[in-house]
N, C-alpha and C positions, 0 to 999 in steps of 0.2 A: 350371710345375711346382708341385705342391701342397707346402705348407709342412708339415714334420713337427711333431708335437705339442710336442716339447721346444723346437725352434727357434721355433715360433710363440709359446710361452709367454715365451721370452726376448725375442722381438721386442715382444710386448705390454708386457712390463715396462719395457723400455727406452724405448719410444715414450710410454707413459703417464707414466713418470717424467719424461721431458723436457718433456712438455706441462704437467704439473702442478707443475713446480718442484721435482721430487725427492720428492714425497710417496708415489710408488709406486702400485701397483694396489690398488684397494679393491673387493673382490668379495664379495658376500653368498652365502648358502647355495645354490649352484648344484645341489648334489646333491639338492635337494628338487624338482627338475624332475619334472613329472608322468610316470607310468609309460608313457604312450603315446609318449614320445620314444624314438627308436631311433638306432642307428648304421648307417652304410652304408660300403661299401668298393669299390675298384676301379671308380670312375667315370672317364669321359673328361672332362678339364677343358678348357674353351674350344675344343672341337672338335679337339683334338690327338689323332691316332689312335695315337700312341706310348703303350704301356702304362705306366702310372704305378705307383710303389710304393704299397702299400696305405696308405690314409689314412682315418681315421675322422672322422665328423661327427655332431653332434646333428641329428636330423631333427625339425623342428617339424610340428605337425598341418597337413594341407593347408588352404589358405585357403578359407574358406566365407564366404558373405555375412554381414556383421556390421553392426551399427548404427554409423553415424558419430556419435560423441558430440557433436562441435561442431554438426553439422546438427540433431541431436535437441534439443540445448540451445537452439538458435535457434528451433526450432519451439515449444518450451515457453515461451520468452520472447515468442513471437508476433512475431518480428522478421523472419521470412522471407517475408512476404506479397508482397514484390516479386519473388520468384523464380517461375519457371514451375514447374508441377507436374511436368513431365518432368524438368527439371534437378534439382529437389529430390529426386525419387525416385531418380534415378541416383546423385547424390552421397551419398545417405544410406547406400549400401552399398559405396562405394569405400573403399579403404584403401591405404596405402603399406607398403613392406617394413619400414620402421622401426616403424610403428605395430603391425604384426602381430607382430613380435618382442617388443615391449614388452607386448603383450596376452598372448601365450603364455608369456612369461617374466617375470612381475612381480617375481621375486626378483633379476633382473639390474638393477644400477644403470643409469640412463639414459645417464650419461656414458660408461660402458663400451661399451654397445651402439652409441652414436654413433661411438666410436673404432674399433670393429670394422668399421663401414661405411667410415670414412675410410681404414683400412688395407687395404680391399678384401678382407676375410677372410670375407665373407658370400656365400653362393651360393644360386642358384635352380635347381631341376631343370628341364631342358629336354630335349625329345625331338626328335631329328633323324632323318631318313630317309637311309640310305646304301645304295649299290648294291654288292653283293658281286661276286666275280670271275665267278660264274656268271650274273650279270645279275639277281639277285633283290634286291628292296628289303627292308631290315630296319630296324627301329627301334633307335636307339641312345640311351641316356640320357647326357646330358651335364650337368655342373655349370658354370653360367656365373655370373660375378660379377653382383651386383645392387646397385643404389644405394639409399640410404636413402629417396629420394623416388620411386622407381619404383613404379608402380601394379601391383597383383597381379590376376591372373585367378583365377577359381574353380578350385580344385584345385591351384594352385601350391604347391610345397613349398619351404621355406626351410631351409638348412643352416647351422649354426654350428660353428666349430672345436671339436673334442673337448677341446683343450688348456684351454679355459676351465673345463671341468668338473674338470680335474685340479688347478687352483690351490686350495690349502687355504682353507677357509672362515675368514673373519674374524669372530669372535664379538664381539657387542656386549654387554658386561656392564653391567647397571644395578644398582648396589649400593643398592637400595631396601629398606627394611624393610617388613614387612607393613602397618604403619600408613600408610606413604607410598603403597604400592600401593592400599590401600583408600581412601585420600583421593582419589587420581586417579579411581578408579571412582565415588566419591561425587559427582563433578562432573557426571555424566551427567544430562542433562535428557530426552533422547529417543534411542532407538536402534531402527533397523530393519535390513533387509538391505542398504540402500544407504548410509545415513549414520549418524553419531554426532554428537550435539549436546551440547556442554559448556557449563557456566556458569563461564567463565574467572575465576579469582580475580585481584584486582588485585595487581600486583607480580610476577607470573610472566610471563616473556617467551614469546611464541608460537613463535619460532624460535631455534635456537641461534646462537652466534657467539663472537667473541673475548671472553673473560672471563665467559661465561655457562655456568654449571655445569649447570643444569637448564632445559629448555624443554618446552613442552607437546607439540610435535610428536614429540620423542624419547621422552617419557614415554608418550604415546599409542601409539607404535610398540611399546613394551615391554609395556604393561599393558592396552591396549584393543583388542588384535588378536583375542582370544578364539580361536575355532577357524578363523579365516580364514587363508589362505596369504599375504595381503597385509596390510601395515600401513595404518592410517588415514592419509589425506593431507589437508593443509590445503586449504581452498577459498577462504578469505579470511583477513584478519588483524585483530588489535586491538592498540592500543598496549600497552606493558608495564603502564602504570599504569591502563589502562582495564579494566573488568570486563564480564562479560555473555556473551551468546550467541556461541559459536564453532562453526561447522559444519565437519565433516570428512567426506570421502568414504571409505567402507569399501573400495572397490575402485578400480582405475584408471578403469574405465568411469564409475562414479557420480561420481567426482571430476572427470573431464573434462566430463561433462554439466553439473555445477554451475558449473564454471569458465566454460563457455560462457554459461550463464544470467546469471551475475554480469557477464560482459564485455558481453553484449548489452544488458543493462539500463543499464549505465554509458554505452555508446556512444549509446544512444537517448535519454539524458537531455537532450541539447541541444535536442530537439524537444518537450520537455515543456510549453513555454509555450503550445502550441496543441493538444496531444494530451492529452485527458482520459481516455483509455482506462485502465482499471484495470491496474496493474502486477502481474505475477505474483510479483515479488520485492519485498518491502517490509521495511525495517529501521527500527526506532524506538528511539531512545536517550532516556534520561532524564538531564538534567543540572541541577545546582543552580548558578546563576550569581549574580554580584554585580551588583546593580542590576536594572533591568527594561527590556525593549525598548519602543520607542515605540508599536509596534502589537502587539496580542495574538496575531497570527499573520501569516505571510507566507512568501515564497520569496526566498531569497538566491541570486543568481547572480553570484558574484564569483570570477574565475579566480585561481589560486594559482601561486606560483613559489618556488623555493628560493634563498636568498641566503646567502653565506658571511660570517660575522662573527668577531670576535676574531682577526684576522689569520690566518684559515683554520683556526683551532682548532675551530670548531663551525659549525653552520648552523642556519637556522630557515626556516620557511615564512611567506610574507607574501602579501597581496593584490596582484595584478598589475593595475595601472590602465591600461596601454596596450592598450586593447581592439582597436585597429586592427592590431596585430601578434600578436594572441593565437593560440596554437596549440590545436587541438582537444583535445590531451592535457592542457591546463591548465584546462579548464573544470571548475568545481566548483559544484554546485547543491545547496542544502539547504532543505528546508521546515521551518518551526518553528511551534509554538503554545505559548502560556502555559498551564501546568497549574494553577499556584497561586502567588500572590504572598504576601509576608510583610511585616509592618510593620518587621521588622529590616533590610530592604534586600536581601533575597535573593528569587530567583524560581526556581521549578521550570519547566523547559522540556522539551517533547518535540521532539526533532530527528530528522528523516527525511532522511538523505543519499541523493540520487539518483545521485551519483557517489561514487567511492571514493578520493579523494586523501589523501595523507599529511597528518595533523593537520587535516583539513578542518573538522571540527566545532569544534575548539578555536580555529582562526584566524577562522572565520566569527563565532563568538560574541564573541571579543575585539575584532577589528578592524572588523567590519561592524555588529554589533548594539551594540557598546560595553559588553557584559556578559560579561566573562571568566568561565570556569568556575572554581568554587571548587576550590582546590588546584592550579590550573594556573599555577605560578610562571614557566614559560617564556614564556607569552604574556600573562600578567596580573599581572606582578610589581608594577607601580605600584599597581594596585587593592588588592592584598594588603598592600602597605606602608601604604596609607591605612587599611585595615581593622585592621591591627595597632596603628596609632597611636590608635585609638579608646579610650575609657575601657574599663576592664575590663568586658567586654560583659555586658549583661543576660542574654545567652544562657548565660554561664558562672555568673553569680550565681544565676539563677533555676532553673538546671538541677538537678533532683532527683537526677540521676545523677552519681556520682563516677567519674572515670576509673579504671577497674579496672586491676589489674596485667595487663600484656600477656599475652593468651592466644595463645601461639604455636602455629601449625599446622605440619604437616610442610613441609619445604623452606624453613623460616624465614619463612613467611607469617604475617601478622597482619591480620585484617579488622575488628578491633574499634576500633582507634585511628584518629584522623584526622577525626572529625566536627567540626562547627562549634562544639562545646563545648570544643574543645582548641586549643592555640596553634598546633601544627603541623598544617595541613590536608592531607588527601589529595585526589587528583583525584576529583571527584564527576561522573564520566561513566560511564554504564552502558548497554550494549546490552540493553534490556529485552525487546523483542519482535521477532520475525521471522516473516514469512509467506513460504513458498516452496513450489514444486510438490512433490507427493509422487512423486518419481521412482522409488521402489521399486515402485509399481504399474506404471509403464511398463516397467521393466526385467524384470518377470516374463515378458512376451511383447511386446517392443517392435514387432515387425512387424505385430501385430494392431491397433495403434492407428492410427486415421485422424486427419487433421488436426482433424476435428470432435470426435473423442474427446479429443484433447489439449487443445482449448480448454475442455472441460468437466471437465478433471481436477481433483479435489479438492486443496485446499492444506493444508499443515501450518501450524498456528499455535502457535508456541512462545513461552513467557514465562519469563523468568529473574528470580527474586527479587533484590532489592537486596542488596549486601553489608552487613554489620552496621553499618559506620560511616555509610553513606548512609542506612540505615534509622533510625539514631539522629538524624541531622540532620533527617530527615522528621518524626520524632516530636516533636523539640524545637520545630520551627517550627509544628507543629499543636497544641501543648499550650496 
């Protein structure tokens, strides 16, 4: 028997509240669903011939062949060469019921859609043949339950309960001033129909969490959406104290493709020692370190693991030396080269991470190269203590610049203080350059691109200027 709108709404509220520890249902602006969504009534459910009470549903557009983002991302990363052409072509246009709902309804939170499937409240239209009393065969439309992972056939229609539409919208208010919203937009380095690239300021977290008032993902959703129906989505992350290039997908499709590219490049990094093929995704960081590596360039292949310290009060990442029991997820590979050395005991390095492990560059610099990054007190506190014990440095005596009064930016940010001319140093780690495929060209007409076309696709090369305090350190060491 079909569940009525009010009963379903109460059921959803109680189920989601129980699952989420009493936080309740969080649903975004469902009434913004596109105009081609419709409602239907008086369907036969699960083949039951007994007439049901009228029940309304949202009708999603019929499923049509669409690009599989993961498959396309793998092709762009050139990691699918081991697949046959037939299987690759077939899987490129397959999708599941869950993916189709998320594609058609980007306004719906993913956790809500998943719970609708778990509660068996999502239907698929099915046509059955029945024989009437006079012996004639007639078609009868039925609505049958569909699972989240069930594959769809071309023309399949998915139905969502109308009660979801009736739940009031939860508005997300951002009490930002014009100065703050303009500041967020001023961070843009590049924008097209598929991605937005920001120059993340140091000190601003990328994602929200306990005790975090402002985060870039929330601010981007509020102020970098422009005329899109979807909010920008994170593709990768940077540490809170790190600065530089941060890529966000402007749609669910573009974000999923970029996720696949980042994942494929990371998974393929373990074969890098014998594979000199040019990578389609390249990230280059600049870091100022204490000391100098023994070699001017090289590749670090040192696995990492997390350890708990201070009786469980905190944790840190460290090099894992037991190579015989290493797991693939712990591999961490970094290429480095010296950019410039200084007589003051500092070195500028270019770091290219081939994998994306937490604190990878910081730990590789501190524990493998023996040259901790300036301002990294977590992994280089001993080197900083020795640095502070030196005589009042020539860097401070000879510097023509005086530490100016803090120039505070919106959200309490300050990018002027923390250079090597000051006592309190800030983390000198900056994602300066990134090369990635221009997926906006592919998304204009993805079905027209052959594998050969994808291999010749032009790349985007994005460069982010150093934050003020790192630029000061650069100028001081080169004066």
